[in-house]
matplotlib code that plots the C-alpha trace (Angstrom):
import matplotlib.pyplot as plt

x = [95.0, 92.3, 89.4, 90.4, 93.9, 94.9, 96.4, 92.9, 91.2, 93.9, 93.4, 89.6, 90.1, 92.8, 93.4, 96.9, 99.4, 102.9, 104.7, 108.5, 110.5, 114.2, 117.0, 118.5, 121.3, 118.9, 120.9, 118.5, 114.9, 111.6, 108.7, 105.3, 102.8, 99.1, 95.6, 94.4, 91.5, 90.0, 88.0, 85.1, 85.6, 85.1, 81.9, 81.1, 83.4, 81.6, 81.2, 82.9, 85.4, 86.6, 86.8, 89.0, 91.3, 91.5, 92.4, 95.2, 96.6, 96.7, 98.6, 101.1, 101.6, 99.7, 97.3, 96.4, 96.1, 92.8, 90.7, 87.7, 89.9, 91.6, 88.2, 87.0, 90.1, 89.7, 86.2, 87.3, 90.1, 87.9, 90.4, 90.1, 92.3, 94.1, 95.3, 97.2, 96.4, 100.1, 100.5, 104.2, 107.4, 110.9, 113.9, 117.6, 119.3, 122.5, 125.7]
y = [90.7, 89.2, 86.9, 84.3, 83.5, 80.4, 82.5, 83.9, 80.6, 79.1, 81.9, 81.4, 77.7, 78.1, 81.6, 80.8, 82.8, 84.0, 86.9, 86.6, 89.8, 89.6, 92.1, 92.5, 90.1, 87.6, 87.6, 89.5, 88.6, 88.9, 86.4, 87.5, 84.7, 85.1, 84.9, 86.3, 88.8, 89.0, 92.1, 92.0, 91.9, 95.2, 94.8, 98.4, 101.4, 103.2, 100.2, 99.9, 97.3, 99.8, 102.5, 100.1, 99.6, 103.4, 103.9, 101.2, 102.8, 106.2, 104.8, 103.0, 105.4, 108.6, 110.1, 108.5, 110.6, 109.1, 107.7, 106.9, 104.7, 103.2, 102.2, 100.7, 98.6, 97.3, 96.1, 94.6, 92.7, 91.6, 93.0, 92.8, 93.5, 90.8, 91.9, 89.8, 89.7, 89.0, 86.7, 85.9, 87.3, 86.1, 86.8, 87.5, 90.8, 91.7, 91.3]
z = [62.2, 59.9, 60.8, 58.2, 59.4, 61.2, 64.0, 64.7, 64.6, 66.9, 69.4, 69.3, 70.0, 72.6, 73.9, 75.3, 73.2, 73.3, 71.7, 71.0, 70.3, 69.6, 69.0, 65.6, 66.4, 68.1, 71.3, 73.4, 73.5, 75.4, 75.5, 76.8, 77.5, 78.3, 77.0, 73.7, 73.9, 70.4, 69.4, 67.0, 63.3, 61.5, 59.5, 58.8, 58.6, 61.4, 63.8, 67.2, 65.8, 63.2, 65.9, 67.9, 64.9, 64.4, 68.1, 67.9, 64.7, 66.4, 69.4, 67.2, 64.2, 64.8, 62.4, 59.0, 55.9, 54.8, 57.7, 55.5, 53.2, 56.2, 57.7, 54.4, 54.1, 57.7, 56.7, 53.4, 55.0, 58.0, 60.5, 64.3, 67.3, 69.2, 72.6, 75.0, 78.7, 79.7, 82.7, 82.4, 80.8, 80.5, 78.3, 77.9, 78.0, 76.2, 78.3]

ax = plt.figure().add_subplot(projection="3d")
ax.plot(x, y, z, "-o")
ax.set_aspect("equal")
plt.show()
């Protein structure tokens, strides 16, 4: 996410967050509730915050074609990682 978004400011003010994921037909869903853990904003392509964004990208999508450009964009967009320390989940499964 980016540092200038309302979502980020809200999580800084009140770390209680929820994540809702639904199936394509919206019948099945899962909600995870917990506390937001905000990483630092990437301010330099080689700082630990940029490293954390690279690590997250690798876990989700594999290798990037141009890591140097990726890191520059993370800094330009003031990106940071928001993780959720999940305390409770609930949902509905498809019958």
